[in-house]
C-alpha positions in Angstrom: 3.7 -10.7 -13.5 2.1 -6.7 -13.1 4.5 -4.3 -11.4 3.7 -1.5 -9.4 6.9 0.5 -10.2 8.2 1.2 -13.9 11.8 0.9 -12.5 15.1 2.8 -12.5 17.2 4.9 -9.9 16.6 8.2 -8.2 18.7 11.4 -9.8 21.3 12.4 -7.6 21.0 16.2 -6.4 23.8 18.6 -6.9 25.3 19.6 -4.0 23.5 17.5 -1.5 25.8 16.9 0.9 26.1 20.6 2.0 22.4 20.5 2.6 20.4 18.0 4.8 17.3 16.5 3.4 14.1 17.6 6.3 12.9 14.9 8.6 9.9 14.3 9.8 9.6 11.9 12.9 6.7 10.0 13.7 5.3 10.0 17.3 7.5 6.9 19.0 5.4 3.6 19.7 6.3 0.5 21.3 6.3 -2.5 19.3 5.8 -5.2 21.9 3.2 -2.9 23.2 1.4 -2.6 19.6 1.6 -6.7 19.5 0.7 -7.7 22.2 -2.6 -5.3 21.8 -3.0 -6.7 18.0 -2.9 -10.1 19.4 -5.5 -9.2 22.1 -7.7 -7.8 19.8 -7.0 -11.0 17.8 -8.1 -13.4 20.2 -10.5 -11.3 22.3 -13.2 -11.1 19.0 -15.3 -13.2 18.0 -15.5 -12.5 14.1 -12.5 -13.3 11.9 -9.3 -10.6 11.6 -7.0 -10.6 8.9 -3.7 -10.3 10.8 -2.2 -6.8 11.8 1.3 -5.8 11.7 1.2 -2.0 11.4 0.4 1.4 13.5 -1.1 4.0 11.4 -0.4 7.6 11.7 -2.7 10.1 9.7 -0.3 13.0 8.3 -1.3 15.3 5.6 2.6 15.6 3.6 3.0 17.7 0.7 5.7 19.3 -1.6 4.4 22.5 -0.4 4.1 22.5 3.4 7.2 19.5 4.0 10.4 18.0 2.5 12.4 20.8 0.1 13.0 20.9 -3.5 16.5 21.0 -4.9 17.8 20.9 -8.6 19.5 17.6 -9.9 22.5 17.1 -12.2 20.5 16.3 -14.8 19.1 19.7 -14.9 15.2 18.5 -13.2 14.2 19.5 -9.9 13.3 17.4 -6.8 11.6 17.2 -3.8 13.0 15.3 -1.2 11.5 14.3 2.5 12.7 11.8 5.0 10.0 10.2 7.3 11.6 8.4 10.7 9.6 5.9 13.1 11.7 5.2 15.4 12.0 1.3 15.9 9.6 0.2 12.8 10.4 -2.7 10.8 9.6 -1.2 7.5 7.5 2.2 6.7 4.9 1.9 4.1 2.6 5.0 2.7 -0.5 5.9 1.3 -1.3 8.7 -1.3 -4.0 10.3 -2.1 -4.6 13.1 -4.8 -2.2 11.3 -6.4 -2.1 12.5 -10.3 1.0 13.1 -11.6 2.5 14.1 -15.1 3.8 12.5 -17.9 7.6 13.6 -17.3 7.4 13.1 -13.4 8.8 10.4 -11.6 8.4 9.2 -7.7 11.0 7.0 -5.9 10.3 5.8 -2.2 13.5 4.1 -0.8 15.8 3.5 2.3 19.6 4.6 1.9 20.3 2.5 5.1 19.2 -0.7 3.7 19.7 -0.1 0.3 16.0 -0.8 -0.9 14.0 1.0 -3.7 10.5 1.6 -4.6 9.9 3.3 -8.0 10.1 4.7 -10.1 5.8 5.5 -9.7 4.9 7.6 -13.0 1.5 8.6 -14.3 1.2 5.0 -15.2 0.3 4.8 -11.7 -2.4 7.1 -11.5 -5.6 6.0 -10.6 -9.4 7.3 -10.9 -9.9 7.0 -7.3 -6.8 9.2 -6.8 -5.4 7.1 -3.6 -2.2 5.0 -4.5 -0.8 2.3 -1.7 2.9 1.5 -1.7 4.4 -1.4 -0.5 6.5 -1.9 2.7 10.0 -0.7 2.3 12.3 -1.9 4.7 13.9 0.1 7.7 12.9 2.7 10.2 13.6 5.9 8.1 13.0 6.3 4.6 13.4 8.7 1.4 10.6 10.6 -0.7 12.0 11.5 -3.6 9.9 13.5 -6.6 11.6 14.5 -9.5 9.5 17.2 -12.1 10.8 19.4 -14.7 10.9 23.0 -13.4 7.5 24.2 -15.2 5.6 21.8 -12.8 7.4 23.1 -9.2 4.4 25.2 -8.6 1.6 22.4 -8.7 0.3 19.8 -6.1 0.4 16.3 -7.4 0.4 14.3 -4.4 -0.5 14.1 -0.7 0.9 11.6 1.9 -2.1 11.1 4.4 -0.9 8.1 6.5 2.2 6.7 7.2 1.9 3.1 8.6 4.9 1.8 11.2 5.4 -2.1 10.8 5.9 -3.8 14.5 6.6 -7.3 13.5 8.4 -7.3 10.6 6.7 -8.8 7.6 9.9 -7.6 5.0 12.4 -9.8 7.6 14.0 -13.3 5.6 13.5 -15.3 8.7 12.3 -19.0 9.7 10.0 -18.7 11.7 6.6 -16.7 11.0 5.6 -13.1 12.3 5.7 -13.2 16.5 8.7 -15.9 16.3 5.8 -19.0 15.7 6.7 -21.7 13.7 3.9 -22.3 11.0 1.7 -25.5 11.8 2.0 -29.0 10.7 -1.0 -28.2 8.1 0.8 -25.2 6.9 2.6 -26.7 3.5 4.8 -24.7 1.8 3.8 -24.8 -2.4 7.2 -26.0 -3.2 7.3 -29.1 -1.1 6.5 -32.3 -2.3 2.8 -32.2 -1.3 2.0 -28.8 -3.0 3.3 -30.4 -6.5 -0.2 -30.6 -8.0 -0.9 -27.0 -7.1 1.9 -25.8 -9.0 -0.3 -23.6 -11.2 -3.0 -22.7 -9.6 -0.2 -21.0 -7.3 -0.1 -18.1 -9.4 -3.3 -17.0 -9.1 -2.3 -16.6 -5.2 -1.8 -13.2 -3.7 -1.2 -11.7 -0.3 -3.0 -8.3 0.3 -1.4 -5.3 2.1 -5.2 -3.8 3.6 -4.7 -0.1 3.8 -1.0 -0.4 4.9 -2.0 -1.9 8.1 -2.8 -5.9 8.1 -2.6 -9.2 5.6 -4.7 -10.8 4.0 -4.7 -13.5 1.0 -6.9 -13.4 -1.9 -7.3 -15.4 -5.6 -7.3 -14.4 -8.8 -10.8 -15.8 -10.4 -12.3 -15.8 -14.1 -15.9 -15.1 -14.9 -18.7 -16.7 -17.1 -17.6 -14.4 -20.0 -13.7 -15.7 -19.6 -12.3 -12.3 -20.6 -9.9 -12.5 -17.9 -11.0 -9.5 -16.2 -8.5 -9.2 -12.8 -11.1 -9.5 -10.4 -9.8 -11.0 -6.7 -11.4 -13.2 -4.5 -10.9 -12.9 -0.8 -13.2 -12.6 2.2 -15.6 -9.7 3.3 -13.4 -9.5 7.1 -10.2 -8.9 4.8 -11.8 -5.7 4.4 -13.5 -3.7 7.4 -14.3 -0.7 4.8 -15.6 -1.1 0.9 -13.5 1.9 -0.3 -10.3 0.0 1.2 -10.2 -2.2 -1.7 -8.1 1.4 -3.5 -6.1 1.1 -0.5 -4.4 -2.2 -0.9 -1.4 -3.6 -2.7 -1.9 -6.8 -3.7 1.5 -9.1 -3.9 1.8 -12.2 -6.8 4.3 -14.5 -6.7 5.1 -14.5 -3.4 6.3 -18.0 -2.4 9.1 -20.0 0.0 11.7 -20.5 -2.4 12.5 -24.0 -1.4 10.2 -26.2 1.2 10.9 -24.2 4.0 9.3 -21.6 6.0 11.1 -18.4 4.5 9.4 -15.6 3.2 9.1 -14.9 -0.6 10.2 -11.7 -2.5 7.5 -9.5 -2.4 8.4 -7.3 -5.0 5.7 -8.4 -7.8 2.8 -6.0 -6.8 -0.4 -4.4 -8.2 -1.7 -1.0 -6.6 -5.0 -0.3 -5.6 -8.3 -2.3 -6.7 -12.2 -1.2 -7.0 -14.5 -3.2 -4.7 -17.1 -4.6 -7.0 -19.6 -7.1 -4.4 -18.8 -8.0 -1.2 -21.0 -9.5 2.0 -20.2 -10.0 5.3 -23.0 -13.2 6.0 -20.9 -15.5 3.8 -17.4 -13.3 4.1 -16.7 -13.1 0.9 -15.0 -10.2 -1.3 -15.0 -9.2 -4.6 -12.5 -6.7 -6.8 -11.0 -6.0 -9.7 -7.5 -4.9 -9.9 
């Protein structure tokens, strides 16, 4: 039940109604064209490929070069920035140089969809400095960073990628992504045929790789049986070794009953370290 966030709600900003929040707008893209391109890429390449659901925009957004600082009703200060990617079904971000101080809190949310991720805190700091986050529904999100006054002039993170979901991986729909019904061989875990896997299912996770592709993996123990959180997956899920660091691992992701409905995507752990990978055997072993 590992959680990527610490809970809570963003602080209210004093007199925000009189001051608009700066918006960064991504270049406009065509969802249908992106879907066609993703299908063509998957069908025309001989090697296995994970399912691509998002288009990546490379950016460099910090508290110094974008957004705006505000004073909160509690006396702290917060930095706010809106990011818009028109037509996106959801947006996810990848951070670099991510090193929050103990008193800081970071939220990512969609006001239109009433969807909040966070608080992210110093507990989310990684040795790699990378920090990917799960998708937030909608085509406009707000990043809100809350710190005491003494940290105003320090740089604690950089947003390096904005990923535009052109498929709708968070949509609750009886049809799978791209509008296709699941095949007869795809049995939901909560169907009668899945009953003998009710314990094993707890090990399975969904991988959101580098913010743009979806794969799956499973927790495995080792011969020492010391429960190190190893994730066994496929080499073709990671185009690069370091993509383990910018992937989100989602657990308890299952249809609530015997029907092709998507599950709750909020039980997630952010980032891992690649331990071994080999293309010829198509395996990858990462440690959360």
